[in-house]
C-alpha positions as CSV (number, residue, x, y, z in Angstrom):
1,R,-52.1,14.7,-30.3
2,A,-51.8,12.9,-33.6
3,P,-48.3,12.4,-35.0
4,L,-47.1,14.8,-37.6
5,A,-48.1,13.5,-41.1
6,G,-46.1,15.9,-43.2
7,V,-44.7,19.4,-43.6
8,L,-45.4,22.0,-46.3
9,I,-42.9,24.6,-47.3
10,A,-43.4,27.4,-49.9
11,S,-40.3,28.9,-51.3
12,P,-40.4,31.6,-52.5
13,G,-43.2,32.2,-50.1
14,N,-46.4,34.3,-50.1
15,P,-46.8,36.9,-48.6
16,T,-43.1,37.5,-48.0
17,G,-41.4,36.5,-51.3
18,T,-38.6,35.0,-49.2
19,V,-36.6,32.0,-50.5
20,M,-35.5,29.2,-48.2
21,H,-31.7,28.8,-48.2
22,P,-30.7,25.6,-50.0
23,D,-28.9,24.2,-46.9
24,A,-32.0,24.7,-44.8
25,L,-34.2,23.1,-47.4
26,R,-32.0,20.1,-47.7
27,T,-32.0,19.7,-43.9
28,L,-35.8,19.8,-43.7
29,V,-36.3,17.4,-46.6
30,Q,-33.8,14.9,-45.3
31,T,-35.2,15.1,-41.7
32,A,-38.7,14.5,-43.1
33,E,-37.5,11.4,-44.9
34,R,-35.7,10.1,-41.8
35,L,-38.8,10.6,-39.7
36,G,-41.0,9.0,-42.4
37,I,-43.3,12.0,-42.9
38,R,-44.4,13.6,-46.2
39,F,-42.5,16.7,-47.4
40,I,-44.6,18.9,-49.7
41,S,-42.7,21.6,-51.6
42,D,-44.8,24.5,-53.0
43,E,-42.7,25.7,-55.9
44,I,-45.3,27.9,-57.6
45,Y,-43.2,31.0,-57.6
46,H,-40.1,29.2,-59.0
47,G,-38.8,31.2,-62.0
48,L,-39.4,34.5,-60.2
49,I,-36.2,34.8,-58.3
50,Y,-34.1,38.0,-57.9
51,A,-31.7,37.0,-55.0
52,G,-30.5,33.6,-53.9
53,V,-31.3,30.2,-55.3
54,A,-34.7,28.4,-55.3
55,E,-33.9,24.7,-55.4
56,T,-36.4,22.0,-56.0
57,A,-37.0,19.6,-53.1
58,L,-36.5,16.8,-55.6
59,K,-32.8,17.6,-55.6
60,H,-32.6,16.2,-52.0
61,A,-35.3,13.5,-51.9
62,R,-37.0,11.2,-54.4
63,H,-40.1,11.0,-52.2
64,A,-40.8,14.7,-52.0
65,I,-44.2,16.0,-53.3
66,V,-43.8,19.1,-55.5
67,V,-46.6,21.4,-56.4
68,N,-46.3,23.9,-59.2
69,S,-48.5,26.0,-61.4
70,F,-48.6,28.1,-64.6
71,S,-50.2,31.0,-62.6
72,K,-47.1,33.0,-61.7
73,Y,-44.0,32.8,-63.9
74,Y,-46.2,31.8,-66.9
75,C,-48.7,34.6,-66.2
76,M,-51.7,32.3,-66.4
77,T,-53.5,33.2,-63.2
78,G,-57.1,32.1,-63.5
79,W,-56.5,29.4,-66.0
80,R,-56.5,26.8,-63.2
81,I,-53.7,24.6,-64.5
82,G,-50.6,23.3,-62.8
83,W,-48.8,20.1,-62.1
84,M,-47.5,17.8,-59.3
85,V,-44.5,15.6,-59.0
86,L,-45.3,12.6,-56.8
87,P,-43.7,9.5,-55.4
88,E,-45.1,6.4,-57.2
89,D,-47.3,5.3,-54.3
90,L,-49.3,8.5,-54.4
91,V,-49.9,8.8,-58.1
92,R,-53.1,6.7,-58.2
93,P,-54.6,8.2,-55.0
94,I,-54.1,11.7,-56.4
95,E,-55.6,10.6,-59.7
96,R,-58.7,9.4,-57.9
97,I,-59.0,12.7,-56.0
98,A,-58.6,14.7,-59.2
99,Q,-61.1,12.7,-61.1
100,N,-63.7,13.3,-58.4
101,L,-63.0,17.0,-58.1
102,Y,-62.6,18.3,-61.6
103,I,-62.0,15.3,-64.0
104,S,-59.3,17.2,-65.9
105,A,-58.0,20.7,-66.7
106,P,-60.0,22.4,-69.5
107,D,-58.7,21.7,-73.0
108,I,-58.1,25.4,-73.8
109,S,-56.0,25.7,-70.6
110,Q,-53.9,22.7,-71.6
111,R,-53.2,24.1,-75.0
112,A,-52.3,27.5,-73.6
113,A,-50.0,25.9,-71.1
114,V,-48.1,24.0,-73.8
115,A,-47.8,27.2,-75.9
116,A,-46.4,29.0,-72.8
117,F,-43.3,26.9,-72.9
118,D,-42.4,28.7,-76.1
119,A,-42.8,32.2,-74.7
120,T,-39.6,32.4,-72.7
121,E,-38.5,35.7,-74.2
122,E,-41.8,37.4,-73.4
123,L,-41.9,35.9,-69.9
124,E,-38.4,37.0,-69.1
125,A,-39.4,40.5,-70.2
126,V,-42.3,40.4,-67.7
127,K,-39.9,39.2,-65.0
128,A,-37.5,42.1,-65.8
129,G,-40.4,44.4,-65.1
130,Y,-41.1,42.8,-61.8
131,A,-37.4,43.1,-60.9
132,A,-37.4,46.8,-61.7
133,N,-40.5,47.3,-59.6
134,R,-38.9,45.4,-56.8
135,Q,-35.8,47.6,-56.8
136,L,-38.0,50.7,-56.9
137,L,-39.9,49.6,-53.8
138,L,-36.7,48.5,-52.0
139,D,-35.2,51.9,-52.7
140,K,-38.2,54.1,-51.9
141,L,-40.2,52.3,-49.1
142,P,-37.7,52.9,-46.4
143,A,-37.7,56.6,-47.0
144,I,-41.5,56.6,-46.6
145,G,-41.3,54.8,-43.3
146,F,-41.6,51.1,-44.3
147,D,-38.0,50.1,-43.4
148,D,-38.8,46.7,-41.8
149,F,-39.7,44.0,-44.2
150,F,-38.8,40.4,-44.9
151,P,-36.1,39.5,-47.5
152,V,-37.6,40.1,-51.0
153,D,-35.9,37.2,-52.8
154,G,-38.6,36.2,-55.2
155,A,-42.3,36.3,-56.2
156,F,-43.7,39.8,-56.4
157,Y,-44.4,40.9,-52.9
158,V,-43.0,43.0,-50.1
159,Y,-44.3,42.1,-46.6
160,A,-43.7,45.2,-44.6
161,S,-44.3,46.2,-41.0
162,V,-46.8,48.9,-40.3
163,R,-45.8,49.3,-36.6
164,R,-44.5,52.8,-37.1
165,F,-47.9,53.9,-38.2
166,S,-50.5,51.6,-36.6
167,N,-51.1,48.5,-34.6
168,D,-54.0,47.5,-36.9
169,S,-53.0,46.7,-40.4
170,V,-56.6,46.1,-41.5
171,D,-57.6,49.6,-40.4
172,F,-54.4,51.0,-41.9
173,T,-54.9,49.5,-45.3
174,R,-58.5,50.6,-45.4
175,R,-57.5,54.2,-44.7
176,M,-54.6,53.9,-47.1
177,L,-57.0,52.9,-49.9
178,A,-59.7,55.5,-49.0
179,E,-57.3,58.4,-48.4
180,A,-54.3,57.7,-50.6
181,G,-55.9,55.5,-53.3
182,V,-53.2,52.8,-52.8
183,A,-54.3,49.2,-52.2
184,A,-52.4,46.5,-50.2
185,T,-53.3,43.4,-48.3
186,P,-53.5,43.4,-44.5
187,G,-51.4,40.8,-42.7
188,P,-54.2,39.0,-40.9
189,D,-55.2,37.5,-44.3
190,F,-52.0,35.5,-43.9
191,D,-51.3,35.4,-40.1
192,R,-54.1,35.8,-37.6
193,E,-51.8,36.0,-34.6
194,R,-49.1,38.5,-35.8
195,G,-50.5,39.8,-39.0
196,H,-51.9,43.0,-37.4
197,A,-48.4,44.4,-37.6
198,W,-47.8,43.7,-41.3
199,M,-49.2,44.2,-44.8
200,R,-48.3,42.9,-48.2
201,F,-47.4,45.2,-51.1
202,S,-47.6,43.6,-54.6
203,F,-45.3,44.9,-57.3
204,A,-46.9,42.9,-60.1
205,G,-48.0,46.0,-62.0
206,T,-46.5,48.6,-64.3
207,G,-43.5,50.7,-63.3
208,E,-45.6,53.8,-63.7
209,D,-48.2,52.4,-61.3
210,M,-45.5,51.6,-58.7
211,A,-44.0,55.1,-58.9
212,E,-47.4,56.7,-58.6
213,A,-48.3,54.5,-55.6
214,L,-45.0,55.4,-53.9
215,S,-45.6,59.1,-54.6
216,R,-49.1,59.0,-53.1
217,L,-47.9,57.1,-50.0
218,G,-45.2,59.7,-49.5
219,R,-47.7,62.5,-49.6
220,W,-50.2,60.7,-47.4
221,L,-47.7,59.8,-44.7
222,G,-45.6,62.9,-45.0
């Protein structure tokens, strides 16, 4: 087997929304540095934190690779614009890859991204909506039967077990959509080995939609 070239950590993660504890992150980063392997930190959901602390890997190592995006906190999904923080020796290699893949981000996306930095008040209002939806799901899902889920520290997902209802989350989510009119993502989209027992709820919608979805699920499963 080839030696390990690097490790990639997403915190908060998708599909769980779970945040890595700062002590665990520091240990991983420092271990990677000691072993001489790359540490890649996916920080795309930074800014959307409701519990705990999401630290940047750069706090613990100068050579960490950080990937971020305007897609989540800045509500610019589809604009295809983000950024990387790289150690000096990787800057030119990454530039060459980028030049051959897409040359540069579109001009309109760059202008919108710059403007997004001045929209903190509006973005925090959106985040407050996510937080209210999160609390609604945390309060109501257990009563419906979804009482086993990963810590919902950030992002806008609940990754919940469907074992109480089914051993096949793909079939379960299809029936849920057809019969209850509620959509969720089956676990095998994220984990081919264990995902059959899990599915991902998104709460990146309106409070009214979340309440209606919970009501429909309650009637369907009740």
